[in-house]
C-alpha positions in Angstrom: 0.0 0.0 0.0 1.4 3.4 -1.0 0.1 7.0 -0.8 0.8 9.3 -3.7 -0.7 12.8 -4.1 -3.2 12.1 -1.3 -4.3 9.0 -3.2 -4.1 5.5 -1.8 -2.6 3.0 -4.3 -3.4 -0.6 -3.7 -4.3 -3.9 -5.4 -8.0 -4.1 -5.9 -8.2 -7.9 -5.1 -6.7 -7.4 -1.6 -8.2 -4.0 -0.6 -11.6 -2.3 -0.2 -12.1 1.4 0.1 -14.8 2.9 2.2 -15.4 6.6 2.4 -17.2 6.3 5.7 -18.4 3.7 8.1 -22.0 2.5 7.4 -23.4 1.8 10.8 -26.9 0.9 9.6 -25.8 -1.3 6.7 -23.1 -3.4 8.4 -23.5 -6.3 5.9 -22.1 -4.0 3.2 -18.6 -4.2 4.8 -18.8 -7.3 7.1 -19.1 -9.5 4.0 -15.7 -8.2 2.9 -14.3 -9.2 6.3 -15.8 -12.6 5.8 -14.4 -12.9 2.3 -10.9 -11.8 3.2 -10.8 -14.3 6.1 -12.0 -17.1 3.8 -9.4 -16.4 1.1 -6.0 -14.8 1.4 -6.7 -11.9 3.8 -6.9 -8.2 2.9 -7.7 -4.8 4.2 -10.6 -2.4 4.3 -9.6 1.3 4.4 -12.0 3.7 5.9 -11.7 7.4 5.1 -10.9 6.7 1.4 -13.3 7.2 -1.5 -13.8 4.8 -4.4 -11.1 6.7 -6.4 -8.5 6.0 -3.6 -8.5 9.7 -2.5 -8.0 10.1 1.2 -10.8 12.1 2.8 -10.3 11.1 6.4 -12.7 10.1 9.2 -14.3 12.5 11.7 -14.0 10.1 14.7 -11.7 7.2 13.9 -11.7 5.9 17.5 -15.5 5.6 17.7 -15.5 3.9 14.2 -12.8 1.4 15.4 -14.8 0.5 18.5 -18.0 -0.1 16.4 -16.1 -2.2 13.8 -14.6 -4.4 16.5 -18.0 -4.8 18.2 -19.8 -5.8 14.9 -17.1 -8.3 13.9 -17.5 -10.1 17.3 -21.3 -10.0 17.1 -21.9 -10.8 13.5 -19.1 -13.2 12.3 -18.6 -16.8 13.4 -15.9 -17.8 14.0 -14.3 -14.4 14.8 -11.4 -13.8 12.4 -8.1 -12.3 13.4 -8.3 -8.6 12.7 -6.0 -5.6 13.3 -7.3 -2.0 13.5 -4.6 0.4 12.4 -5.0 4.2 12.4 -3.0 6.0 9.7 -2.2 9.7 9.8 -1.6 11.6 6.5 -1.5 15.3 6.0 -3.8 16.1 8.9 -6.3 13.4 7.9 -6.9 10.1 9.7 -7.8 6.9 7.9 -8.4 3.5 9.5 -7.1 0.2 8.1 -9.0 -2.9 9.1 -6.5 -5.7 8.3 -8.0 -9.1 8.1 -5.7 -12.2 8.3 -6.4 -15.3 6.2 -8.2 -17.7 8.5 -7.5 -21.3 9.3 -10.9 -22.0 10.8 -12.9 -21.6 7.5 -15.6 -20.9 6.6 -16.1 -17.6 8.4 -19.9 -16.8 8.3 -21.8 -13.6 8.4 -24.7 -14.1 10.8 -28.0 -12.2 10.6 -31.6 -13.0 11.3 -30.9 -16.7 12.0 -29.1 -17.2 8.6 -25.4 -17.9 8.1 -23.7 -16.8 4.9 -20.0 -17.2 3.9 -18.3 -15.0 1.4 -15.3 -15.3 -0.8 -13.2 -12.9 -2.8 -13.5 -12.8 -6.6 -11.5 -10.0 -8.2 -12.4 -6.8 -6.4 -15.7 -8.1 -5.1 -16.9 -10.1 -2.1 -19.5 -12.6 -3.3 -21.5 -15.3 -1.6 -20.0 -18.8 -1.7 -21.6 -21.4 -3.8 -21.9 -25.0 -2.6 -18.6 -26.1 -4.1 -16.7 -23.1 -2.6 -18.3 -23.8 0.7 -17.3 -27.4 0.6 -13.7 -26.4 -0.1 -13.7 -24.0 2.8 -15.1 -26.6 5.2 -12.3 -29.0 4.1 -9.8 -26.2 4.6 -11.1 -25.4 8.0 -10.9 -29.1 9.1 -7.4 -29.2 7.7 -8.4 -32.0 5.3 -8.6 -32.3 1.5 -11.2 -34.0 -0.6 -8.7 -36.7 -1.8 -7.8 -37.6 1.8 -11.3 -38.1 3.0 -12.2 -41.8 3.8 -15.0 -43.5 2.1 -17.1 -46.5 3.3 -15.7 -48.7 0.5 -13.7 -51.8 1.6 -10.2 -51.8 0.1 -10.1 -55.6 0.0 -12.9 -55.6 -2.6 -10.7 -53.7 -5.1 -7.4 -54.3 -6.8 -4.4 -52.0 -7.6 -2.7 -54.2 -10.3 -2.4 -51.3 -12.8 -0.9 -49.0 -10.2 1.5 -51.7 -8.9 2.7 -52.5 -12.5 3.2 -48.8 -13.3 5.1 -48.3 -10.1 7.5 -51.2 -11.0 8.0 -49.8 -14.5 8.6 -46.2 -13.5 10.7 -46.8 -10.4 12.3 -50.2 -11.2 11.4 -51.2 -7.6 9.1 -53.9 -6.3 5.6 -52.9 -5.2 4.5 -53.6 -1.7 0.8 -53.6 -0.7 1.8 -51.7 2.5 2.4 -48.7 0.3 -1.4 -48.3 -0.1 -1.8 -47.0 3.5 1.5 -45.1 3.6 0.6 -43.3 0.3 -2.8 -42.4 1.7 -4.9 -44.5 -0.6 -6.3 -46.8 2.2 -7.1 -46.0 5.8 -5.8 -47.9 8.8 -9.1 -49.7 9.1 -9.1 -50.9 5.5 -11.3 -48.3 3.8 -10.5 -46.6 0.6 -9.9 -42.8 0.6 -11.3 -40.7 -2.3 -7.8 -40.8 -3.8 -7.8 -44.6 -3.4 -11.0 -44.7 -5.4 -9.2 -42.8 -8.2 -6.4 -45.4 -8.5 -8.2 -48.7 -8.2 -8.3 -50.8 -11.4 -12.1 -50.5 -11.8 -12.4 -46.8 -10.9 -16.1 -45.9 -10.4 -15.6 -42.2 -9.7 -17.8 -40.4 -12.2 -15.6 -37.3 -12.4 -12.5 -39.4 -13.4 -12.9 -38.8 -17.1 -11.2 -37.1 -20.0 -12.8 -35.8 -23.2 -10.4 -35.9 -26.2 -11.2 -34.1 -29.5 -9.2 -33.4 -32.6 -10.8 -30.4 -34.3 -10.7 -29.4 -38.0 -8.8 -26.2 -38.3 -8.3 -23.5 -35.7 -11.7 -23.5 -34.0 -14.3 -25.8 -32.5 -16.2 -26.7 -35.7 -16.2 -30.2 -37.1 -14.3 -32.9 -35.2 -12.0 -35.3 -36.9 -12.0 -37.5 -33.9 -13.7 -37.4 -30.5 -13.4 -39.9 -27.6 -14.3 -40.1 -24.0 -12.3 -42.1 -21.5 -13.5 -43.1 -18.0 -10.8 -44.9 -16.0 -8.4 -44.6 -13.1 -5.9 -41.8 -13.1 -3.0 -43.9 -14.4 -5.0 -45.0 -17.4 -6.4 -41.5 -18.0 -2.8 -40.2 -18.3 -1.9 -42.9 -20.8 -5.1 -42.6 -22.9 -4.7 -38.8 -23.0 -1.0 -39.0 -24.1 -1.8 -41.6 -26.7 -4.5 -39.4 -28.2 -2.2 -36.4 -28.3 0.6 -38.4 -30.0 -1.8 -39.8 -32.5 -3.0 -36.4 -33.7 0.2 -34.4 -33.5 3.3 -34.7 -35.7 7.1 -34.9 -35.5 9.2 -34.2 -38.5 13.0 -34.2 -38.9 15.8 -32.8 -40.9 19.1 -34.5 -41.8 22.1 -32.9 -40.2 25.7 -33.7 -41.4 25.9 -36.9 -39.4 22.7 -37.4 -37.4 18.9 -36.9 -37.7 17.4 -33.9 -35.8 13.8 -34.3 -34.8 11.6 -31.2 -35.0 8.3 -32.1 -33.2 5.3 -29.9 -33.2 5.3 -30.0 -29.4 7.5 -31.0 -26.5 6.3 -34.5 -25.5 7.5 -34.0 -22.0 6.0 -30.5 -21.6 2.6 -31.8 -22.7 3.0 -34.8 -20.3 3.7 -32.4 -17.5 0.7 -30.4 -18.5 -1.7 -33.3 -18.5 -0.3 -34.5 -15.1 -0.9 -31.0 -13.8 -4.5 -31.0 -14.8 -5.2 -34.5 -13.4 -3.6 -33.6 -10.1 -4.9 -30.1 -9.5 -8.4 -30.3 -10.9 -11.3 -29.8 -8.5 -12.8 -33.3 -8.0 -15.7 -31.9 -6.0 -17.2 -30.7 -9.3 -19.7 -33.4 -10.2 -19.9 -34.0 -14.0 -16.6 -32.2 -14.5 -13.8 -33.6 -16.5 -10.4 -32.8 -18.2 -10.7 -31.8 -21.8 -8.0 -32.2 -24.4 -8.7 -30.1 -27.5 -6.2 -30.4 -30.5 -6.3 -27.7 -33.2 -4.0 -27.2 -36.2 -2.0 -24.6 -34.3 -2.3 -25.6 -30.6 -3.2 -28.1 -28.0 -5.5 -26.9 -25.1 -5.9 -28.7 -21.8 -8.9 -27.6 -19.6 -9.9 -28.8 -16.2 -12.4 -27.7 -13.5 -10.9 -25.7 -10.6 -9.2 -22.3 -10.7 -6.2 -21.3 -8.7 -6.5 -22.5 -5.1 -5.7 -19.0 -3.7 -8.3 -17.3 -5.9 -5.8 -15.4 -8.0 -5.7 -15.3 -11.8 -2.7 -17.2 -13.2 -2.4 -14.9 -16.2 -1.7 -12.0 -13.7 1.0 -13.9 -11.9 4.7 -14.5 -12.5 4.8 -18.3 -13.0 8.4 -18.4 -11.7 7.1 -17.0 -8.4 3.9 -19.0 -7.9 4.2 -21.0 -4.6 3.3 -24.7 -4.6 -0.3 -25.1 -3.3 -1.9 -28.5 -3.8 -5.6 -29.0 -3.9 -5.1 -32.8 -3.8 -1.9 -33.6 -1.9 -2.6 -37.3 -1.8 -3.0 -37.6 -5.5 0.0 -35.3 -6.0 2.2 -37.5 -3.7 1.1 -40.6 -5.6 2.1 -39.2 -8.9 5.4 -38.1 -7.3 6.0 -41.7 -6.2 5.4 -42.8 -9.8 8.1 -40.4 -10.9 5.5 -38.5 -12.9 6.1 -35.1 -11.3 8.5 -33.3 -8.9 7.7 -32.4 -5.3 8.9 -28.8 -5.6 5.8 -27.7 -7.5 7.7 -26.4 -10.6 5.3 -27.7 -13.2 4.3 -24.4 -14.9 7.9 -23.3 -15.1 9.1 -26.7 -16.3 6.6 -26.8 -19.2 7.9 -23.6 -20.6 11.6 -24.5 -20.1 11.1 -27.9 -21.8 9.4 -26.2 -24.8 12.1 -23.6 -25.0 14.8 -26.3 -25.3 13.4 -27.6 -28.6 15.6 -26.7 -31.6 12.7 -25.2 -33.6 11.4 -23.1 -30.7 10.7 -19.4 -31.4 9.9 -16.7 -28.9 6.2 -16.3 -28.5 5.5 -20.0 -28.7 5.8 -20.5 -24.9 3.0 -22.4 -23.2 0.3 -20.1 -21.8 -1.8 -20.4 -18.8 -5.2 -18.9 -18.0 -7.8 -19.2 -15.3 -11.5 -18.4 -15.4 -14.1 -18.5 -12.6 -14.0 -22.3 -12.3 -11.5 -23.5 -14.9 -7.8 -23.7 -15.6 -6.4 -23.6 -19.2 -3.0 -24.7 -20.5 -2.2 -23.9 -24.2 0.7 -25.4 -26.1 1.5 -23.8 -29.5 2.5 -25.7 -32.6 6.2 -24.9 -33.2 5.9 -25.8 -36.9 2.9 -23.6 -37.6 3.0 -20.1 -38.9 0.6 -17.3 -39.9 0.1 -19.0 -43.3 -0.3 -22.6 -42.0 2.2 -25.3 -41.6 5.8 -24.2 -42.1 7.6 -26.0 -45.0 10.7 -28.0 -44.3 13.2 -25.5 -45.8 11.9 -22.7 -43.5 12.0 -24.9 -40.4 15.6 -26.0 -41.3 16.7 -22.4 -41.9 15.2 -21.3 -38.5 17.1 -24.1 -36.8 20.3 -23.3 -38.5 19.9 -19.7 -39.7 21.9 -20.2 -42.9 23.2 -23.3 -44.7 26.5 -21.5 -44.9 27.1 -22.2 -41.2 28.3 -25.6 -42.4 31.7 -25.6 -44.2 30.4 -27.7 -47.2 29.9 -27.1 -50.8 26.6 -26.8 -52.6 26.5 -30.5 -53.6 27.1 -31.7 -50.0 24.6 -29.1 -48.8 22.0 -30.7 -51.0 22.9 -34.0 -49.6 22.6 -32.8 -46.0 19.3 -30.9 -46.4 17.9 -32.2 -49.6 17.1 -30.4 -52.9 14.2 -28.3 -51.7 12.7 -28.3 -55.2 12.6 -32.1 -55.5 9.4 -34.0 -54.7 11.5 -36.4 -52.6 11.5 -33.8 -49.8 8.1 -34.0 -48.1 6.5 -31.1 -46.4 4.3 -31.3 -43.3 0.9 -32.5 -44.6 -2.5 -32.5 -43.2 -2.8 -35.6 -41.0 -0.6 -38.0 -43.0 -0.3 -41.6 -42.1 2.2 -42.5 -39.5 4.5 -43.9 -42.1 4.5 -40.5 -43.9 5.2 -38.3 -40.8 8.8 -37.6 -41.6 10.1 -34.8 -43.7 11.5 -37.4 -46.1 14.5 -39.6 -46.6 17.5 -37.7 -47.9 20.5 -39.5 -49.3 23.6 -38.6 -47.3 26.9 -40.4 -47.5 28.3 -38.7 -44.4 29.2 -41.3 -41.7 26.4 -41.3 -39.2 26.9 -41.3 -35.4 25.4 -44.7 -34.8 22.0 -46.1 -33.8 22.5 -45.8 -30.0 23.8 -42.2 -30.2 20.9 -41.4 -32.5 18.5 -42.8 -29.9 20.0 -40.7 -27.2 19.5 -37.6 -29.4 15.9 -38.6 -30.0 15.3 -39.0 -26.3 16.9 -35.7 -25.5 14.6 -33.9 -28.0 11.6 -35.7 -26.5 12.6 -34.9 -22.9 15.6 -32.6 -22.3 15.4 -33.3 -18.5 15.9 -37.1 -19.0 18.6 -38.7 -16.9 21.3 -41.0 -18.2 19.8 -43.9 -16.1 16.4 -43.3 -17.8 18.1 -43.3 -21.2 19.7 -46.7 -20.4 16.3 -48.2 -19.3 14.5 -46.9 -22.4 17.2 -48.0 -24.9 17.8 -51.3 -23.1 21.5 -51.0 -22.5 23.8 -50.4 -19.5 24.3 -47.1 -17.9 28.0 -47.4 -18.7 27.2 -47.8 -22.4 25.0 -44.7 -22.3 27.6 -42.6 -20.6 30.1 -43.7 -23.3 27.8 -42.6 -26.0 27.1 -39.3 -24.2 30.8 -38.6 -23.9 31.1 -39.3 -27.7 28.3 -36.8 -28.5 29.8 -34.2 -26.2 33.2 -34.6 -27.8 31.7 -34.0 -31.2 30.0 -30.8 -29.9 26.5 -32.2 -30.6 25.3 -32.7 -27.1 25.8 -30.6 -24.0 24.3 -30.0 -20.5 22.8 -26.7 -19.7 22.7 -25.9 -16.0 23.6 -28.2 -13.2 24.3 -31.9 -14.0 21.4 -32.7 -11.8 18.3 -30.7 -12.5 19.6 -29.2 -15.7 18.6 -29.8 -19.3 20.3 -31.5 -22.2 20.7 -29.4 -25.4 21.5 -30.3 -29.0 24.0 -28.0 -30.6 22.6 -27.7 -34.2 25.7 -25.7 -35.2 28.0 -28.6 -34.5 30.0 -30.0 -37.4 
């Protein structure tokens, strides 16, 4: 809060201005106290008009006494409030600072009715049933996914979860993990999270709607499918659908193949995990939507930011980790699907920026509305006039062919004669066998199949570890390290950032 030219400058979502204290209409300002206590806290400033101009109070002490009395009489439970007088150029204003409460919901009580309010933008609005349920869970220090059900765990199986755990972690599964991970209670009942991971998941909200649209808008659909399953399968089905309806081309470099995918596989994986974990499962009939257009992939799920802010107004590098469903999040962490440090939004952007064909302006974007969260990934091989031809993509990756010390003939062998039909451009939904830019004859000695697989894995997931490379390729870690050393010595592969937690990069300028 700052004062400039007798004007109070403050964020509208955290502050309310009141020119005077309304003693006969206490609801008009007590609902703001309720809303601030139910969300992230805030302040009411008395003696300030709607334009933020300080007009002062005639009797700030009497106003403070009345405010304190009404809060105690009309709010239940009583929130933690500070009354702070502020002197400015002979005028006195009063700040009523409301702390974010831990005993939510905080109700306004009048004529036998109890109403809870929440903050939406610069307004204090009455809570709907879903918001009230969320506040009740917050006040009891519980989350929806941790609540026990009356379903016996011994009547359900976790085979899919156990097999996925073995595959992802290379460790043996133990049924004792079910209780330690919060999926089963000590008396053998499933929690809500447990219901979402059983083989025959019956939770109605556990669904994804996948659609490949024609063109750039929701018009005709090329393909549309609905999946209802446990969270492990929903993640698999969603990623399979996205891979089936997006493309990955490549260009021939002097001695290796460089993949140029439309999207970062790992970034989209992180995005879908994020939506499955952080969605609001109290929304009955809600589901995660995957919408694929020519120029973008959009993920949408029910549930806005947990703290009520708008993600588009936030610096994603400074958004603290707040988990609506901590049990589900911990389970995905155990499966090595996400990190504990809550860096998903940042990581999606970084993974996309590491692709060789990335251009500024193509970063993933995030947006929240009243009850929804959107993540948008932009097609890196799509321009204003449609899909970018191979020669343009190649030139953007390696700004000019002259970067390579080769003659015209060898250049044509490396990149292909762009006028020949043997060089295929990106097409509209070609068959999987046609999804490459085209075979180009090149007599340059290639780096070898294993090294090429490492490059392909790095393009797909720049954060991949050497151990994960070895597992996916099916060779020893020592053999992978040998190939990595080879690629590093050739100047093709290097590590950006710390060896642990950094990213692999492909040097497209390497000879």
